[in-house]
Backbone as CSV, one residue per row, in Angstrom:
resi,resn,N_x,N_y,N_z,CA_x,CA_y,CA_z,C_x,C_y,C_z
1,UNK,112.584,44.422,-17.547,111.245,44.691,-16.722,110.319,43.881,-16.188
2,UNK,109.912,43.869,-14.920,108.808,42.903,-14.310,107.811,43.816,-13.930
3,UNK,106.785,43.349,-14.264,105.216,43.984,-13.710,105.483,44.030,-12.022
4,UNK,106.099,42.509,-11.495,105.687,42.615,-10.126,106.290,43.617,-9.166
5,UNK,107.583,44.259,-10.104,108.253,45.114,-9.706,107.502,46.313,-9.523
6,UNK,107.086,46.744,-10.733,106.244,48.032,-10.820,105.155,48.009,-9.808
7,UNK,104.514,46.886,-9.871,103.212,46.226,-8.868,103.718,46.659,-7.447
8,UNK,104.986,46.449,-6.960,105.265,46.336,-5.654,105.961,48.003,-5.042
9,UNK,106.010,48.670,-6.198,106.268,50.113,-5.765,104.599,50.825,-5.970
10,UNK,103.910,49.932,-6.143,102.281,50.995,-5.900,101.355,51.090,-7.020
11,UNK,102.147,51.141,-8.088,101.394,51.253,-9.194,100.220,51.012,-9.860
12,UNK,99.208,51.580,-10.411,98.120,50.855,-10.851,98.503,49.877,-11.826
13,UNK,97.629,49.515,-12.401,97.512,48.519,-13.605,97.936,49.320,-14.669
14,UNK,96.966,50.017,-14.899,96.983,50.602,-16.283,98.188,51.691,-16.161
15,UNK,98.586,52.063,-15.261,100.093,52.722,-15.558,101.193,51.915,-15.446
16,UNK,100.954,50.714,-14.944,102.112,49.547,-15.437,101.989,49.121,-16.967
17,UNK,100.694,48.859,-17.459,100.731,48.710,-18.982,101.357,49.682,-19.784
18,UNK,101.208,50.844,-19.749,101.545,51.936,-20.394,103.088,51.926,-20.307
19,UNK,103.750,51.590,-18.950,105.384,51.777,-18.999,105.543,50.623,-19.664
20,UNK,104.975,49.188,-19.377,105.549,47.750,-20.056,105.453,48.235,-21.472
21,UNK,104.549,48.849,-22.203,104.574,48.894,-23.812,105.156,50.165,-24.075
22,UNK,105.630,51.095,-23.271,106.992,52.084,-23.566,108.222,50.971,-23.499
23,UNK,108.503,50.483,-22.687,109.663,49.081,-22.589,109.783,48.683,-23.420
24,UNK,108.662,48.060,-24.295,108.724,46.980,-25.211,108.870,47.701,-26.360
25,UNK,108.526,48.835,-26.779,108.842,49.729,-27.871,110.600,50.146,-27.766
26,UNK,110.980,50.372,-26.742,112.187,50.597,-27.077,113.169,49.461,-26.895
27,UNK,112.814,48.204,-26.186,113.366,46.821,-26.730,113.681,46.484,-28.203
28,UNK,112.264,46.385,-28.532,112.433,46.064,-30.239,112.820,47.263,-31.173
29,UNK,113.263,48.525,-30.867,113.886,49.461,-31.213,115.340,48.892,-31.556
30,UNK,115.462,48.657,-30.054,117.243,48.071,-29.717,117.580,47.201,-30.653
31,UNK,116.823,46.000,-30.931,116.444,44.950,-31.592,117.022,45.293,-32.785
32,UNK,116.100,46.305,-33.287,116.366,46.075,-34.957,117.597,46.609,-35.225
33,UNK,118.338,47.647,-34.050,119.462,48.325,-34.229,120.854,47.350,-34.062
34,UNK,120.441,46.536,-33.361,121.607,45.480,-33.234,121.520,44.772,-34.487
35,UNK,120.121,44.200,-34.942,120.176,43.477,-36.022,120.618,44.065,-37.454
36,UNK,120.386,45.261,-37.288,120.842,46.301,-38.698,122.201,45.967,-38.617
37,UNK,123.000,46.462,-37.179,124.611,46.481,-37.121,125.407,45.240,-37.474
38,UNK,124.476,44.236,-36.939,125.135,43.158,-37.034,125.181,42.414,-38.322
39,UNK,123.969,42.404,-39.019,123.854,42.562,-40.560,125.153,43.127,-41.476
40,UNK,125.319,44.821,-41.182,126.286,45.801,-41.782,127.771,45.053,-41.677
41,UNK,127.972,44.417,-40.371,129.130,44.033,-39.930,129.237,42.637,-40.840
42,UNK,128.481,42.020,-41.093,128.497,40.694,-41.670,128.951,40.769,-43.443
43,UNK,128.100,41.547,-43.976,128.035,41.788,-44.968,129.795,43.055,-45.384
44,UNK,130.053,43.816,-44.483,131.339,43.949,-44.509,132.325,43.134,-44.908
45,UNK,131.918,42.066,-43.574,133.268,41.637,-43.466,133.163,40.332,-44.714
46,UNK,131.962,39.796,-45.154,132.225,39.354,-46.620,132.780,39.990,-47.709
47,UNK,132.569,41.115,-47.747,133.046,42.026,-49.010,134.703,42.226,-49.020
48,UNK,135.155,42.059,-47.682,136.482,42.171,-47.277,137.337,40.693,-47.364
49,UNK,136.613,39.811,-47.219,137.136,38.603,-47.589,137.223,37.985,-49.100
50,UNK,135.621,38.756,-49.751,135.934,38.634,-51.352,136.990,39.188,-51.931
51,UNK,137.252,40.514,-51.657,138.544,41.039,-51.939,139.468,40.765,-51.606
52,UNK,139.920,40.179,-50.741,141.282,39.614,-50.143,141.372,38.186,-51.035
53,UNK,140.456,37.312,-51.140,140.134,36.081,-52.672,140.300,36.784,-53.493
54,UNK,139.945,37.770,-54.010,140.268,38.096,-55.474,141.662,38.198,-55.789
55,UNK,141.838,39.055,-55.020,143.563,39.610,-55.197,144.525,38.232,-54.680
56,UNK,144.500,37.519,-54.035,145.145,36.156,-53.629,145.045,35.171,-55.200
57,UNK,143.747,35.443,-55.689,143.396,34.331,-57.059,144.250,34.873,-58.066
58,UNK,143.979,36.364,-58.059,144.894,36.724,-59.284,146.128,36.890,-59.304
59,UNK,147.136,37.146,-58.318,148.138,37.203,-57.818,148.983,35.451,-58.013
60,UNK,147.927,34.750,-57.568,148.400,33.528,-58.033,148.381,32.745,-59.061
61,UNK,147.585,33.212,-60.263,147.629,32.938,-61.691,148.717,33.157,-62.418
62,UNK,149.637,34.577,-61.851,150.502,35.258,-62.649,152.047,33.770,-62.521
C-alpha cells in the first residue's frame, strides 16, 4: 500500500499513519507465517530424504 494512494483519497496524515502501521503489522505477520511454513516444509523434506537414503543404504549392504 502506498501513502500517495491514501493521500489521494483525502485522508489526513494521522489516519494514513495508523493505516500504514496496521498494514505493516499484517505484512510482518504473514512473513512470519510464510517463513515458518517454508522451514517446516524444508525440515519435512530433509527428514523424508534421510529416511529414503537410510533404507537404501540398509538394503544395499545386504
